[in-house]
Structure formats: structure tokens, C-alpha cells
KENU-796459 format. One record per residue (C-alpha): residue number from 1; chain; x, y, z. Coordinates in nm, 2 decimals. Example, Ala and Ser with C-alpha at 12.3 -4.5 7.8 and 13.67 -1.06 7.14 Angstrom:
BEGIN
n	chain	X	Y	Z
1	A	1.23	-0.45	0.78
2	A	1.37	-0.11	0.71
// end
This chain:
BEGIN
n	chain	X	Y	Z
1	A	0.00	0.00	0.00
2	A	0.12	0.35	-0.08
3	A	0.12	0.63	0.18
4	A	-0.12	0.91	0.14
5	A	0.04	1.14	-0.12
6	A	-0.02	1.51	-0.14
7	A	-0.21	1.56	-0.47
8	A	-0.26	1.92	-0.57
9	A	-0.29	2.15	-0.86
10	A	-0.22	2.52	-0.87
11	A	-0.31	2.82	-1.09
12	A	0.05	2.87	-1.20
13	A	0.36	2.65	-1.23
14	A	0.55	2.86	-0.98
15	A	0.26	2.83	-0.73
16	A	0.28	2.46	-0.75
17	A	0.65	2.44	-0.65
18	A	0.60	2.71	-0.38
19	A	0.31	2.51	-0.23
20	A	0.52	2.19	-0.22
21	A	0.81	2.38	-0.07
22	A	0.59	2.49	0.21
23	A	0.42	2.15	0.26
24	A	0.69	1.90	0.21
25	A	1.01	2.10	0.21
26	A	1.26	1.82	0.29
27	A	1.13	1.56	0.04
28	A	1.34	1.51	-0.27
29	A	1.20	1.68	-0.58
30	A	1.47	1.63	-0.84
31	A	1.76	1.39	-0.90
32	A	2.01	1.44	-1.18
33	A	2.34	1.26	-1.24
34	A	2.42	1.20	-0.87
35	A	2.28	1.52	-0.73
36	A	1.95	1.58	-0.56
37	A	1.73	1.88	-0.47
38	A	1.45	1.89	-0.21
39	A	1.13	2.09	-0.28
40	A	1.27	2.37	-0.07
41	A	1.60	2.37	-0.26
42	A	1.43	2.36	-0.60
43	A	1.20	2.65	-0.51
44	A	1.50	2.85	-0.38
45	A	1.69	2.79	-0.70
46	A	1.38	2.89	-0.90
47	A	1.39	3.22	-0.70
48	A	1.75	3.26	-0.79
49	A	1.68	3.19	-1.15
50	A	1.40	3.45	-1.15
51	A	1.64	3.70	-1.00
52	A	1.90	3.62	-1.27
53	A	1.64	3.69	-1.54
54	A	1.55	4.02	-1.37
55	A	1.91	4.12	-1.34
56	A	1.94	4.08	-1.72
57	A	1.64	4.31	-1.77
58	A	1.39	4.04	-1.87
59	A	1.02	4.12	-1.80
60	A	0.67	3.98	-1.84
61	A	0.61	3.85	-2.19
62	A	0.98	3.83	-2.29
63	A	1.09	3.50	-2.45
64	A	1.38	3.29	-2.31
65	A	1.49	3.05	-2.58
66	A	1.65	2.73	-2.44
67	A	1.87	2.50	-2.64
68	A	1.99	2.21	-2.44
69	A	1.95	1.85	-2.35
70	A	1.77	1.76	-2.03
71	A	2.00	1.93	-1.79
72	A	1.87	1.99	-1.44
73	A	1.89	2.37	-1.47
74	A	1.59	2.37	-1.70
75	A	1.35	2.31	-1.42
76	A	1.45	2.61	-1.19
77	A	1.47	2.82	-1.51
78	A	1.11	2.72	-1.61
79	A	0.98	2.78	-1.26
80	A	1.18	3.11	-1.23
81	A	1.03	3.22	-1.57
82	A	0.68	3.16	-1.42
83	A	0.77	3.37	-1.12
84	A	0.86	3.66	-1.35
85	A	0.62	3.63	-1.64
86	A	0.90	3.53	-1.88
87	A	0.80	3.28	-2.14
88	A	1.02	2.96	-2.15
89	A	1.08	2.87	-2.51
90	A	1.26	2.53	-2.55
91	A	1.40	2.46	-2.89
92	A	1.46	2.12	-3.06
93	A	1.84	2.07	-3.04
94	A	1.82	1.78	-3.29
95	A	1.73	2.02	-3.57
96	A	1.99	2.15	-3.82
97	A	2.16	2.48	-3.72
98	A	1.97	2.66	-3.99
99	A	1.64	2.53	-3.87
100	A	1.72	2.62	-3.51
101	A	1.82	2.97	-3.62
102	A	1.48	3.00	-3.80
103	A	1.29	2.92	-3.48
104	A	1.50	3.15	-3.26
105	A	1.45	3.43	-3.52
106	A	1.07	3.37	-3.50
107	A	1.06	3.37	-3.12
108	A	1.25	3.70	-3.09
109	A	1.40	3.61	-2.75
110	A	1.54	3.86	-2.51
111	A	1.77	3.59	-2.39
112	A	1.91	3.27	-2.55
113	A	2.05	3.00	-2.32
114	A	2.21	2.68	-2.45
115	A	2.48	2.42	-2.44
116	A	2.80	2.52	-2.62
117	A	2.78	2.22	-2.85
118	A	2.45	2.35	-2.99
119	A	2.52	2.73	-2.97
120	A	2.85	2.74	-3.15
121	A	2.72	2.60	-3.49
122	A	2.46	2.88	-3.50
123	A	2.73	3.14	-3.53
124	A	2.81	3.01	-3.88
125	A	2.45	3.03	-4.01
126	A	2.42	3.29	-4.28
127	A	2.21	3.60	-4.21
128	A	2.14	3.49	-3.85
129	A	2.19	3.75	-3.58
130	A	2.26	3.59	-3.24
131	A	2.05	3.73	-2.96
132	A	2.19	3.79	-2.62
133	A	2.34	3.45	-2.53
134	A	2.45	3.26	-2.22
135	A	2.59	2.91	-2.19
136	A	2.51	2.62	-1.96
137	A	2.76	2.42	-1.75
138	A	3.07	2.59	-1.89
139	A	3.15	2.79	-1.58
140	A	3.27	3.10	-1.77
141	A	3.17	3.46	-1.74
142	A	2.86	3.40	-1.96
143	A	2.75	3.09	-1.77
144	A	2.38	3.09	-1.69
145	A	2.43	2.84	-1.40
146	A	2.69	3.07	-1.25
147	A	2.47	3.37	-1.28
148	A	2.19	3.18	-1.10
149	A	2.43	3.08	-0.82
150	A	2.53	3.44	-0.76
151	A	2.17	3.55	-0.69
152	A	1.98	3.57	-0.36
153	A	1.69	3.33	-0.32
154	A	1.43	3.61	-0.30
155	A	1.08	3.56	-0.45
156	A	1.01	3.83	-0.71
157	A	0.74	4.09	-0.65
158	A	0.56	3.99	-0.97
159	A	0.24	3.79	-0.92
160	A	0.18	3.56	-1.21
161	A	-0.18	3.48	-1.31
162	A	-0.36	3.20	-1.49
163	A	-0.36	3.40	-1.81
164	A	0.02	3.48	-1.81
165	A	0.19	3.28	-2.09
166	A	0.45	3.04	-1.93
167	A	0.56	2.81	-2.21
168	A	0.60	2.85	-2.59
169	A	0.67	2.51	-2.76
170	A	0.73	2.48	-3.13
171	A	0.54	2.22	-3.32
172	A	0.74	1.94	-3.47
173	A	0.69	2.06	-3.82
174	A	0.60	1.73	-3.99
175	A	0.38	1.92	-4.24
176	A	0.54	2.26	-4.26
177	A	0.75	2.51	-4.07
178	A	0.74	2.49	-3.69
179	A	0.49	2.72	-3.52
180	A	0.52	2.85	-3.17
181	A	0.23	2.72	-2.95
182	A	0.15	2.97	-2.68
183	A	0.05	2.81	-2.35
184	A	-0.06	3.01	-2.05
185	A	-0.07	2.89	-1.69
186	A	-0.44	2.84	-1.74
187	A	-0.37	2.55	-1.98
188	A	-0.15	2.37	-1.73
189	A	-0.40	2.42	-1.44
190	A	-0.69	2.30	-1.65
191	A	-0.51	1.99	-1.79
192	A	-0.38	1.93	-1.44
193	A	-0.73	1.93	-1.29
194	A	-0.84	1.70	-1.56
195	A	-0.56	1.45	-1.50
196	A	-0.63	1.45	-1.13
197	A	-1.00	1.38	-1.19
198	A	-0.91	1.10	-1.43
199	A	-0.68	0.95	-1.17
200	A	-0.39	0.92	-1.40
201	A	-0.02	0.89	-1.29
202	A	-0.12	0.84	-0.93
203	A	0.16	0.67	-0.74
204	A	0.11	0.31	-0.64
205	A	0.41	0.28	-0.40
206	A	0.57	0.48	-0.12
207	A	0.90	0.53	-0.31
208	A	0.76	0.57	-0.66
209	A	0.95	0.82	-0.88
210	A	0.91	0.98	-1.22
211	A	1.17	0.85	-1.46
212	A	1.20	1.14	-1.71
213	A	1.39	1.10	-2.04
214	A	1.17	1.29	-2.29
215	A	1.32	1.61	-2.43
216	A	1.21	1.93	-2.27
217	A	1.11	2.07	-2.60
218	A	0.83	1.81	-2.62
219	A	0.50	1.88	-2.46
220	A	0.52	1.57	-2.24
221	A	0.88	1.66	-2.16
222	A	0.74	1.96	-1.96
223	A	0.41	1.80	-1.85
224	A	0.54	1.48	-1.69
225	A	0.78	1.66	-1.46
226	A	0.51	1.89	-1.35
227	A	0.26	1.60	-1.30
228	A	0.52	1.42	-1.09
229	A	0.55	1.72	-0.85
230	A	0.18	1.77	-0.84
231	A	0.16	1.41	-0.70
232	A	0.46	1.47	-0.46
233	A	0.69	1.23	-0.65
234	A	1.06	1.30	-0.72
235	A	1.17	1.34	-1.08
236	A	1.47	1.13	-1.19
237	A	1.60	1.34	-1.48
238	A	1.80	1.17	-1.76
239	A	2.01	1.40	-1.97
240	A	1.87	1.22	-2.28
241	A	1.70	0.90	-2.38
242	A	1.94	0.60	-2.35
243	A	1.77	0.26	-2.35
244	A	2.06	0.08	-2.17
245	A	2.07	0.35	-1.90
246	A	1.69	0.32	-1.85
247	A	1.72	-0.06	-1.82
248	A	1.99	-0.01	-1.56
249	A	1.77	0.25	-1.37
250	A	1.50	-0.02	-1.36
251	A	1.72	-0.24	-1.16
252	A	1.75	0.01	-0.87
253	A	1.45	-0.11	-0.68
254	A	1.27	0.22	-0.71
255	A	0.93	0.18	-0.87
256	A	0.94	0.39	-1.19
257	A	0.66	0.59	-1.34
258	A	0.74	0.71	-1.69
259	A	0.61	0.86	-2.01
260	A	0.75	0.71	-2.33
261	A	0.67	0.71	-2.70
262	A	0.62	0.37	-2.86
263	A	0.95	0.38	-3.03
264	A	1.12	0.43	-2.69
265	A	0.93	0.13	-2.54
266	A	1.04	-0.08	-2.83
267	A	1.41	0.01	-2.78
268	A	1.38	-0.04	-2.40
269	A	1.24	-0.39	-2.45
270	A	1.53	-0.47	-2.69
271	A	1.79	-0.34	-2.45
272	A	1.65	-0.54	-2.16
273	A	1.65	-0.86	-2.38
274	A	2.01	-0.79	-2.48
275	A	2.12	-0.73	-2.12
276	A	1.91	-1.02	-1.99
277	A	1.76	-0.80	-1.73
278	A	1.40	-0.76	-1.61
279	A	1.18	-0.46	-1.63
280	A	0.96	-0.54	-1.33
281	A	1.03	-0.21	-1.15
282	A	0.82	-0.01	-1.39
283	A	0.51	0.07	-1.19
284	A	0.34	0.27	-1.46
285	A	0.40	0.35	-1.83
286	A	0.21	0.63	-2.00
287	A	0.26	0.66	-2.37
288	A	0.15	0.87	-2.66
289	A	0.28	1.09	-2.96
290	A	0.24	0.79	-3.20
291	A	0.03	0.48	-3.23
292	A	0.12	0.17	-3.04
293	A	0.12	-0.13	-3.27
294	A	-0.07	-0.42	-3.10
295	A	0.22	-0.66	-3.12
296	A	0.45	-0.41	-2.94
297	A	0.18	-0.36	-2.68
298	A	0.16	-0.74	-2.63
299	A	0.54	-0.76	-2.60
300	A	0.56	-0.48	-2.35
301	A	0.28	-0.62	-2.13
302	A	0.44	-0.96	-2.14
303	A	0.78	-0.83	-2.02
304	A	0.61	-0.60	-1.76
305	A	0.31	-0.79	-1.64
306	A	0.27	-0.58	-1.32
307	A	0.30	-0.25	-1.50
308	A	-0.01	-0.03	-1.55
309	A	-0.03	0.12	-1.90
310	A	-0.21	0.44	-1.99
311	A	-0.23	0.59	-2.34
312	A	-0.26	0.97	-2.38
313	A	-0.38	1.12	-2.71
314	A	-0.32	1.49	-2.75
315	A	-0.09	1.74	-2.91
316	A	0.11	2.05	-2.82
317	A	-0.19	2.27	-2.91
318	A	-0.40	2.10	-2.64
319	A	-0.13	2.09	-2.38
320	A	-0.10	1.72	-2.44
321	A	-0.45	1.63	-2.34
322	A	-0.76	1.51	-2.54
323	A	-0.83	1.15	-2.45
324	A	-0.70	0.87	-2.23
325	A	-0.71	0.49	-2.26
326	A	-0.70	0.33	-1.91
327	A	-0.50	0.03	-1.81
328	A	-0.81	-0.18	-1.78
329	A	-0.90	-0.10	-2.14
330	A	-0.56	-0.24	-2.25
331	A	-0.66	-0.60	-2.16
332	A	-0.61	-0.85	-2.43
333	A	-0.93	-0.93	-2.62
334	A	-1.09	-0.59	-2.57
335	A	-1.16	-0.42	-2.90
336	A	-1.09	-0.07	-2.75
337	A	-0.73	-0.16	-2.66
338	A	-0.63	-0.02	-3.01
339	A	-0.83	0.30	-2.95
340	A	-0.72	0.63	-2.81
341	A	-0.97	0.60	-2.53
342	A	-1.23	0.84	-2.41
343	A	-1.21	1.22	-2.36
344	A	-1.05	1.36	-2.04
345	A	-1.28	1.52	-1.79
346	A	-1.37	1.87	-1.91
347	A	-1.28	1.79	-2.27
348	A	-1.52	1.74	-2.56
349	A	-1.44	1.55	-2.88
350	A	-1.64	1.54	-3.21
351	A	-1.58	1.41	-3.56
352	A	-1.64	1.66	-3.85
353	A	-1.63	1.61	-4.22
354	A	-1.32	1.81	-4.32
355	A	-1.48	1.92	-4.65
356	A	-1.84	2.02	-4.55
357	A	-1.73	2.13	-4.19
358	A	-2.04	1.95	-4.06
359	A	-2.05	1.69	-3.79
360	A	-2.01	1.34	-3.93
361	A	-2.26	1.06	-3.86
362	A	-2.18	0.82	-3.57
363	A	-1.91	0.58	-3.65
364	A	-1.79	0.75	-3.97
365	A	-1.44	0.88	-4.02
366	A	-1.37	1.25	-4.03
367	A	-1.15	1.51	-3.87
368	A	-1.11	1.50	-3.49
369	A	-1.21	1.84	-3.33
370	A	-1.19	1.91	-2.96
371	A	-1.26	2.19	-2.71
372	A	-1.14	2.22	-2.35
373	A	-0.98	2.47	-2.11
374	A	-0.64	2.34	-2.22
375	A	-0.65	2.44	-2.58
376	A	-0.37	2.68	-2.66
377	A	-0.41	3.06	-2.68
378	A	-0.28	3.03	-3.04
379	A	0.03	3.03	-3.25
380	A	0.29	3.30	-3.18
381	A	0.25	3.59	-3.42
382	A	0.05	3.38	-3.66
383	A	-0.32	3.49	-3.64
384	A	-0.41	3.34	-3.97
385	A	-0.26	3.00	-3.88
386	A	-0.45	3.02	-3.54
387	A	-0.78	3.11	-3.70
388	A	-0.73	2.82	-3.94
389	A	-0.73	2.56	-3.66
390	A	-0.94	2.72	-3.38
391	A	-1.30	2.79	-3.49
392	A	-1.57	2.89	-3.24
393	A	-1.35	2.75	-2.96
394	A	-1.30	2.42	-3.12
395	A	-0.95	2.30	-3.22
396	A	-0.93	2.11	-3.55
397	A	-0.65	1.86	-3.50
398	A	-0.58	1.75	-3.85
399	A	-0.61	1.39	-3.74
400	A	-0.87	1.16	-3.90
401	A	-1.07	0.94	-3.66
402	A	-1.40	0.79	-3.56
403	A	-1.60	0.74	-3.24
404	A	-1.76	0.41	-3.17
405	A	-2.09	0.34	-3.00
406	A	-1.92	0.32	-2.66
407	A	-1.76	0.66	-2.69
408	A	-1.40	0.54	-2.77
409	A	-1.20	0.75	-3.01
410	A	-1.01	0.57	-3.28
411	A	-0.73	0.78	-3.45
412	A	-0.71	0.65	-3.80
413	A	-0.44	0.88	-3.95
414	A	-0.35	1.23	-4.03
415	A	-0.60	1.38	-4.26
416	A	-0.32	1.50	-4.49
417	A	-0.17	1.15	-4.49
418	A	-0.49	1.00	-4.64
419	A	-0.43	0.85	-4.98
420	A	-0.70	0.89	-5.25
421	A	-0.67	0.63	-5.52
422	A	-0.93	0.61	-5.79
423	A	-1.17	0.81	-5.57
424	A	-1.13	0.56	-5.28
425	A	-1.00	0.69	-4.94
426	A	-0.71	0.48	-4.80
427	A	-0.58	0.54	-4.44
428	A	-0.21	0.43	-4.41
429	A	-0.25	0.34	-4.05
430	A	-0.48	0.05	-4.13
431	A	-0.22	-0.11	-4.36
432	A	0.06	-0.03	-4.11
433	A	-0.12	-0.20	-3.83
434	A	-0.17	-0.52	-4.03
435	A	0.20	-0.52	-4.14
436	A	0.30	-0.49	-3.77
437	A	0.18	-0.85	-3.72
438	A	0.42	-0.99	-3.98
439	A	0.71	-1.17	-3.80
440	A	0.97	-1.02	-4.04
441	A	0.84	-0.66	-4.02
442	A	1.00	-0.44	-3.75
443	A	0.81	-0.13	-3.86
444	A	0.65	0.02	-4.16
445	A	0.52	0.34	-4.32
446	A	0.27	0.38	-4.59
447	A	0.25	0.68	-4.82
448	A	0.08	0.78	-5.14
449	A	0.28	0.80	-5.46
450	A	0.16	1.00	-5.76
451	A	-0.01	0.81	-6.05
452	A	-0.14	0.95	-6.37
453	A	-0.43	0.70	-6.39
454	A	-0.54	0.66	-6.03
455	A	-0.42	0.99	-5.88
456	A	-0.22	0.80	-5.61
457	A	-0.11	0.45	-5.54
458	A	0.00	0.29	-5.22
459	A	0.38	0.27	-5.15
460	A	0.53	0.09	-4.85
461	A	0.86	0.15	-4.67
462	A	0.96	-0.15	-4.46
463	A	1.22	-0.19	-4.19
464	A	1.29	-0.57	-4.14
465	A	1.36	-0.73	-3.81
466	A	1.73	-0.81	-3.75
467	A	1.81	-1.14	-3.93
468	A	1.47	-1.16	-4.09
469	A	1.42	-1.20	-4.46
470	A	1.10	-1.13	-4.66
471	A	1.02	-1.02	-5.01
472	A	0.78	-0.77	-5.15
473	A	0.57	-1.04	-5.30
474	A	0.55	-1.22	-4.97
475	A	0.43	-0.91	-4.79
476	A	0.16	-0.84	-5.06
477	A	0.04	-1.20	-5.02
478	A	0.03	-1.15	-4.64
479	A	-0.19	-0.84	-4.69
480	A	-0.41	-0.97	-4.97
481	A	-0.67	-1.16	-4.77
482	A	-0.69	-0.88	-4.51
483	A	-0.75	-0.56	-4.71
484	A	-0.92	-0.46	-5.04
485	A	-0.71	-0.50	-5.35
486	A	-0.69	-0.12	-5.41
487	A	-0.52	-0.08	-5.08
488	A	-0.24	-0.32	-5.16
489	A	0.11	-0.16	-5.20
490	A	0.21	-0.12	-5.56
491	A	0.57	-0.06	-5.46
492	A	0.76	-0.18	-5.15
493	A	1.10	-0.04	-5.04
494	A	1.32	-0.19	-4.77
495	A	1.51	0.06	-4.57
496	A	1.74	0.05	-4.26
497	A	1.53	0.30	-4.05
498	A	1.23	0.52	-4.08
499	A	1.29	0.89	-4.05
500	A	1.15	1.04	-3.73
501	A	1.12	1.37	-3.56
502	A	1.24	1.40	-3.20
503	A	0.88	1.33	-3.08
504	A	0.90	0.98	-3.24
505	A	0.66	1.06	-3.52
506	A	0.75	0.92	-3.86
507	A	0.84	1.19	-4.11
508	A	0.62	1.09	-4.41
509	A	0.71	1.41	-4.59
510	A	1.07	1.28	-4.60
511	A	0.95	0.95	-4.74
512	A	0.74	1.11	-5.01
513	A	1.04	1.30	-5.13
514	A	1.20	0.97	-5.21
// end
């Protein structure tokens, strides 16, 4: 049995850590590479980070661009930003320097903080003007950590509100240039309330901890740390995702509560098999950002039979929240185990015809639209793009889906990924899910290729399992009895790996360019 945990939510991110610092000051809040901080110490460092920002002249509404792996300083910087009204703007360090420069130029930050390894290449980008820049972990005169250390732990006079913007995350850009998603404290309080009402991520054991390895520029990379603290759990911060290191962490005896994307789960299972080590210390695994193939779900549940699984469906624009699929719904034999679950408390979901803009009949496929208190304020400095996706308070996700008679949402595909061949609609995810059951297929991606006669034809990109052999003809014969003939791939390419963005989503735009 677990002890009674303090479960709370707060109107601002900074209020959350301040409340915990008052209530449980000496309990561990954060662990990183051999060092730990209590809630009191984390709040004091957040105060120092806030004073560091004020000393540089930053004020409410200013952007602080952040370009670093998951270093511990991110958290006091985020909380310090909330204390001052500064907007934390993490940037994807896995992008090319020119792409990073484009995002920084769009954000117009008053301060840019990053690791030297990512900052230095930006200096060579043509026509890019470096903003005021400080470095992390280098100890020099321009070291942000050193500036924080030099400040007094005094809470700023500024009183943040629910409507103050606290985070600006850039979309992954799978279908175009990244856009800055503007998220106020309100979004975090509302999605936090919803999660508590849904009973998600509640600790099962006295010593349960959040195992955090998602990048901080990912919506779940921010959310899951905050969720851990709202449930009075410590956050074990990994600098970056490393399957072998996570398998090793799972041997420590600490029950781990983690959020992972399916590709990460797959790599952790492989690393555990290679090392011959168990994964029994995972108490809970939440997952999202990409579909979970049923064979992978079966493999994960077989290797972690005592672990509770929860799926979250959402996106950056909805602060990560739309629907959840409970652990009980994951049971083998239940049809809804391949769904995205039901709407979170306080969230409504409908299916609309993307052409007519009218609600689709029950059970039919259309575009998923949603409304809740955790839908973004909009895209940074892009009113037209905002108005294109938020209409009358409803956010149009760009995902195709359907809702069954029991209220479960099934995400079929991206609307833009739908293939139209001879007037027939083909959803790639349907074919990908069937291919996932083939013993020689590690993963697959289906895209449309241009055709003069039919408009588009189905093309498959296949990654084979190590040591497995299979031909295009064999895969077609595997699919033939399971899908209509017009859905069968007309060309199959075998490749070493599928291109992905840092959120784990397959970059089908890159595949189409092939």
C-alpha cells in the first residue's frame, strides 16, 4: 500500500512548487546525475533563476529561448520564468543549425541560453543574428548556471496569473515550418485538474518516482515533470534517452513511473533482452505521440506484467491532453485496446467532415475536433494560422478518426496522410497495423505516390527485423486476404530505418520526397 500522497494543482507553475516547498520542504523533488534537490531547494533555486532573469532586464512576456539536452537547470529556469512572467521557449536541439536559427528568429527572445555544443554551430548560419546568449555548464563569465548561483533566493514581487503565458513550444513541423504554440498557466492548471479527476499517474508505491527522459522541447517533456511534482513524487532526470541506462535504472528497486513514445518502449524492450535484465520495477508507463502497434503492446505487457499502461492522445496545441485509454482498457481481447480511449474530464471531442465542416454521422471517419480549457491561446505571431485551426472555440486537430458506439475514439491517421486512389480513401495506419503483425516486419510506413491514372497509389517502406528475410511479393500475399485490393502496396521499399522527428513521429514528408 502507498502512503497518502499530497495531490494538488495550482493556478501557476510557480505556485505549484511554492506550495510543495511549504508543505513537504525536505522531500526530494529532483535527481540528476548523482545530485538531488529537495522541494525547498528547488524552489529557492527557482527564485535565484528568477532574480537572474530580472538582473538581465527580462520582463513579463519576454521570450527565453532554451537549447539544451535535459540538464537539471531547465526546471528552476522554467519555474523562475513563471515567477517573473517570462516565457520559457525550449528549442529542438536535434534540428539542423539553420532550422534552429529560424525558430530563434521567429521567437525573438530577449535571452538565449544553451549548451556550447549547440550554440557554436549557430554562429556560422548565414544571415542569423545571435540574440543575447548565455551558456550552460561551462562555468565561464557567460555561464547561466553561474549567474543563478550568484543571486539571492528572493521571490520576485511579480504575481503571475492564470492567463500569463508560461511556455511556448514549437510544433514538430512534420507538415510545414514549426509554429510557436502559446500556452498560459491556465492550460497547465486545466489539464492538471483533468488529470487528477481522471486518476492518471497516481503513485502506487511509497517510493515511486518519475523516470524522465523525454526532451524538454516536447509537450510531455514539460508536463510529466510537473505532473510528478503535483503528485509529490521525485523526478529522476535523464540527460537524454538512453535505453541501456533506463534498463539499468529499472534495476535500482525504485518503482518507476514514466512517459514514453512507442519507439522508446520498443528500444527499452530490446535493450532489456540484450542485457538479460528484467523490467519489473516499472510501476506505470504512460505513452503517446504515436500509435502503439498491438504486437508491441503485447510484448511490453508480457515483459512488464505488473506495470499499468495508460495511453494519452493529445498534441502540443491541447497541452498534451484530449483522451486517455485506461490500463483496464488495454486488456487482451478488448476491442478498445487499439483505440485512443475516451475524452479527459472537461474535454469534448467530435468528428467533423473536413470538406463540409459538418459533424459526421456516428461511427464515420472524419477530422477530430476538440474543445477544453487546455487548448492553446494560439500560434505565436500567426493569427491566420491560429484562425485556421481554432474555430468557435474548437481546435481542428488535422487527425482523422471515428468514435464508436461506446464513446471510444479511434485515431485513423493524419487527414493529410490519407491516400485517395481512384476516388477511394485509404488510411495508411490501417495497412501499417496489419503489417506490424508480420514476423519479419520491424516497422513500416505507408505513403501515397503519384499516379497519372489513379491519382495516387500505395507505397510501403519497410524496416525488417534483424536477421529476418522477406520479399515484397510475400508481404503483398500476407496483406491480400486482409484488405481490399486497391489498398495493396504497388511498390515496397526496404530501408534501414524510418525517418522520425524527436517526438517519435514518422516523417512521411521525407519518405514522399524519395
